Rosetta silent file (secondary structure, phi, psi, omega in degrees, C-alpha in Angstrom):
SEQUENCE: MKRILYNNLLKWKSDNNRKPLLLQGARQVGKTYLVNEFGKNEYSVYIYLNFEQEPKLKSLF
SCORE:     score description
SCORE:     0.000 S_00000001
   1 L     0.000  -44.845 -178.272    0.000    0.000    0.000 S_00000001
   2 H   -58.051  -42.667 -179.097    2.779    2.428    0.939 S_00000001
   3 H   -64.843  -38.872  178.426    4.466    1.979   -2.445 S_00000001
   4 H   -62.519  -47.306  179.937    1.181    2.614   -4.293 S_00000001
   5 H   -64.590  -40.685  178.323    0.578    5.830   -2.372 S_00000001
   6 H   -62.762  -42.062  177.491    4.183    6.931   -2.855 S_00000001
   7 H   -63.358  -35.547  175.366    3.869    6.288   -6.593 S_00000001
   8 H   -62.670  -39.301  177.197    0.708    8.419   -6.624 S_00000001
   9 H   -66.247  -37.532  176.747    2.725   11.234   -5.070 S_00000001
  10 H   -63.532  -39.575  176.308    5.411   10.793   -7.735 S_00000001
  11 H   -63.288  -42.900  177.872    2.733   11.123  -10.437 S_00000001
  12 H   -59.315  -43.876 -178.547    1.450   14.280   -8.727 S_00000001
  13 H   -62.956  -37.572 -176.171    4.991   15.681   -8.657 S_00000001
  14 H   -81.489   -8.904  179.525    5.551   15.040  -12.368 S_00000001
  15 L   -76.680  118.786 -179.322    2.278   16.716  -13.423 S_00000001
  16 L   -66.323  -20.371 -179.532    3.083   20.156  -14.865 S_00000001
  17 L  -105.546   24.998 -175.715   -0.425   21.364  -13.956 S_00000001
  18 L   -67.126  152.218  176.595   -0.382   20.113  -10.364 S_00000001
  19 L  -107.108  168.192  175.947   -2.151   21.962   -7.583 S_00000001
  20 L   -56.191  147.279 -176.722   -1.076   22.147   -3.924 S_00000001
  21 L   -90.616  130.650  175.706   -1.335   18.809   -2.186 S_00000001
  22 L  -125.691  120.012  178.791   -3.870   18.329    0.594 S_00000001
  23 L  -101.795  129.611  175.764   -3.891   15.029    2.472 S_00000001
  24 L  -131.851  153.647  176.976   -6.994   13.975    4.344 S_00000001
  25 L   162.625 -179.437 -179.519   -7.925   10.712    5.971 S_00000001
  26 L   -62.084  157.954  178.575   -8.435    8.769    9.148 S_00000001
  27 L   -70.508  147.441  169.987   -6.163    9.329   12.105 S_00000001
  28 L    63.952   35.484  178.584   -3.034    7.262   12.601 S_00000001
  29 L  -110.628   -0.642  175.333   -2.835    5.698    9.137 S_00000001
  30 L   105.945   14.312 -179.359    0.545    7.139    8.088 S_00000001
  31 H   -61.190  -49.643 -178.144   -0.334   10.370    6.252 S_00000001
  32 H   -64.221  -44.402  178.662    2.295   12.452    8.032 S_00000001
  33 H   -58.482  -48.229 -177.520    4.932    9.760    7.703 S_00000001
  34 H   -60.650  -49.144 -176.399    4.242    9.343    3.984 S_00000001
  35 H   -69.381  -34.905  177.036    4.325   13.042    3.137 S_00000001
  36 H   -68.563  -41.554  176.145    7.444   13.665    5.239 S_00000001
  37 H   -62.980  -42.873  178.380    9.289   10.767    3.623 S_00000001
  38 H   -61.566  -46.499  179.449    8.206   11.985    0.194 S_00000001
  39 H   -60.450  -45.228 -179.678    9.363   15.517    0.976 S_00000001
  40 H   -64.609  -39.906 -174.918   12.744   14.361    2.276 S_00000001
  41 H   -82.275  -29.628 -169.877   13.363   12.011   -0.643 S_00000001
  42 H  -107.942  -11.230 -177.185   12.033   14.059   -3.547 S_00000001
  43 L  -135.549  148.461  175.613   12.844   17.696   -2.693 S_00000001
  44 L   -76.022  -29.096  177.777   15.858   19.535   -1.343 S_00000001
  45 L  -139.484  135.742  174.856   13.478   21.773    0.675 S_00000001
  46 L  -143.700  157.792 -179.312    9.856   21.150    1.626 S_00000001
  47 L  -120.894  131.345  178.090    7.305   22.771    3.934 S_00000001
  48 L  -113.246  120.572  178.747    4.862   20.823    6.091 S_00000001
  49 L  -112.082  129.135  177.915    1.810   22.711    7.357 S_00000001
  50 L  -116.981  105.999 -176.178   -0.454   21.190    9.997 S_00000001
  51 L   -70.601  -21.519  177.491   -3.725   23.110   10.249 S_00000001
  52 L   -74.719  -38.745  179.609   -4.794   21.224   13.377 S_00000001
  53 L   -79.837  -29.151 -178.419   -1.707   22.267   15.323 S_00000001
  54 L  -130.609   76.051 -176.793   -1.634   25.800   13.854 S_00000001
  55 H   -56.754  -26.976 -179.802   -5.224   26.886   13.040 S_00000001
  56 H   -63.718  -22.208  179.221   -4.035   30.407   12.120 S_00000001
  57 H   -63.937  -25.344 -179.250   -2.392   28.954    9.005 S_00000001
  58 H   -57.632  -30.603 -178.500   -5.852   28.434    7.490 S_00000001
  59 H   -67.237  -17.840  177.385   -6.066   32.173    6.855 S_00000001
  60 H   -71.297  -21.392 -176.311   -3.216   31.837    4.344 S_00000001
  61 L  -115.015    0.000    0.000   -5.486   29.806    2.104 S_00000001
């Protein structure tokens, strides 16, 4: 499952018309782990925003 989801992220990354990525889902299923691993492996710099921990960030969007 992890490899399938990671491959989906790779497809998203290669899309020239991609939009910002928003991950939603049940608690404790590996969303944060997956996106952090993807960010570390695929980008030299990445930003992780958690709207639950920092509700004020919602005003940016």
